[in-house]
N, C-alpha and C positions, 0 to 999 in steps of 0.2 A: 209439702204445699197443701193449702186448704182451699177447696172449692165449695162455694155455697150455692145450693140449688134454689130455684124460685120459691120453694116453700120455706126457705130460711135455714134448713138443716145443713150443717157443714159436712163435707166429705174430706177426710184427711188423706192426702196422697204423699207418701214418703217412700224411702228406698225399699222398705219391706213390701209396700204395696206394689212398687215397680217390679220387684222380683217375683211376687205372686202373679202379676199380670203376665210377665214373661213366661212363667211356668205354664200359665193357662194357654198362652199362644201356642206353645209346643203341642198341647193336647188337641188343638183345633187346626192343625196344619191343613192347608188346602191341597187336596189330592196328593198328599204325601210329598209335596215339593217344598215344604218349609214355608209355605205362604198362606197367610190368612185370607179368608173369603173377601174381606174388604180390600185388602191389598190387590187381590186378583181383579176386582172390579175397577179399582183405580188405574191399574195397568191397562185394562181394557179401554177405559176412557181416554187414556193417553194415546193408545193405538188409534182409536176413532178420530181424535183431534188431529193427530199427525198425518192421517190419511184423508183428511177433509171429508169425513163421513158424517160427523156429528160434533156438536159442541156441548159437552156434558161435564159438569164439575160436581165435586162433593161440596156440600154447603158448609161454610165456615161456622164454627160454634160461637154464638154471641157471648163474649166474656167481658166483664168489667174488672180490670186489675186494680187491686186496692193496696197491695204491699209488694214492694220490690226491693231486693238487696243488690248492692253493687260490689261484689267481692273484688272485681277488677274494673278499671276505668273502661275497658273495651267490652265488658260483659255484664249482663243483668240477669238476675235469677228471680223469677216470680215466686213469691211465698204464699200469697193469698189472692183468690179471685172469686168473683160471683158469676153464675150463669144469669144473664140479664132476663132471659125468658126461656120457656120450654121450647126445645127444638121441634121442628116439624118432621120432615123426611130427610133422608140422607143425600139425595142427588136430584138435580134438575138440569134442564138444558133444552136444546132444540135439535130436531132430527126431521129432515124432509118437510119442514114447515110445521111440524107438530111440536107442541110444548110437552116435554116429558118430565114427569115428577115421580120419583120412586124411592122405595125403602128397601134395604137389604138386611135380611135376618137369617140366622142359622140356628140349628138345634141338633142335639145328639140323639134325640128321639128317632126311632125307626118306624113307628106306626102312625104318628100324628105330629102336627105342628102346633105348639101351645099358643093360644091367643094372648097370654100374659106377656109375650114378647113385644106386643104392640101397646100403644097408649091412646087414651081417648082423644088427646089433642092431635095426634097423628091421623087418626081416623077422620076427625072433623076437617083437618086440612085437606085430606084426599077428597072428601066429599065436595068441598068448595072448589077444588081444582077441576073436578069432573063436571061441576055445574057450569064451568067456563069452557067445557069441551077439551080440557087438558087430557093427555094420555097418562093415566096413573096406573101403577102396578107395583108389585113387590117381587123381589128375587128371593127365593127360599132355598137355603142350602141345608141338606140333610148330611151333616158331616160324617156320621157313622155309615151311611149308605153311599156317600160320594155322589149324591144326586142333586141336581139344581133345577128349579122350576121358575117359570115366568107365570105369575098369577095376576089377572086383571083385578084392580082394586075393588071393583063391584062385588066380586066374589068374597073378598076379605071383609068388606063392609057388611055384607049379608050375614056372615058368620058372627062378626063382632056384635051387630045389633041384636042377634038372636041367641047370644051366648048364655043368657040367663035361663033359657028354656031348653038348651041343648048342652052337649058336652062342651067344655071350655077349650076345645082344640079343634083343628081341622084334620080329619082323618086323611092319611096319605092316599087312600083309595079315592077320596073325593078330589084331592089335588091332582092325582093322575088323570082323572076324568075331565076336570075343568081347566087345568093349567097346560102350559106348553113346556115340555122338558128340554133343557139346554144341555148340550154335550160340551163340557170344557175342552179346550184345546190349547195350543201353544200361543197363537196370536190371532185374535185377542184371546186372553185366558177364559173370559166368560163372554161368549158371542151373543149377548142378549139382544142385540139389534136384529139378529136373525129371527128371534122369537117375536119381536115387535113387528117385523114385516109379515110374519105368518099371522099374527093377530089382526093386523090391518086388512090383510087379504080376506080373512074370514069375515071380518066386519063388513067389508064392501059387498060380499056375496049375500049377506043377510039384510 
């Protein structure tokens, strides 16, 4: 399959790519349970919806399909598609009357989180959401350390906007100081709404 990004450059997705991705998935198992970080968040969102705690979904990828084969009358295989536009953040929804908008990223680094994992259009999107009083944050997963953090997007934007004058990563010491650590568990896998509650309580006190 061929995906074309907004800059026009094609990305070929074939069986070899699939096998490579599957091999990569095995190297980033979530908490040694055979689960990727994104899968753990998706399961957590299912838990929150099923228990009427929040309505949060992963945003769909905007695709324009241009070539489809029909090997069977009852089946269609997409051969070529275009990304209509650059994606923003991974998730959004509503919780206790708050609009939540957040991104989930992971790294194998043990001492810092590389800013190259984020993109300018994502930062700009977060800034616009925050201008409308949306609750924006990022979930950071250090796969080698098995540690997860909730970081307010204001902190991320600060580092991003100053990255040319500083190191191009967020030191884990700064993340430990400014973020809220999340302890993974069985249900939900990533209880990030507990961190949201803690963040809102601290915000009210200030």
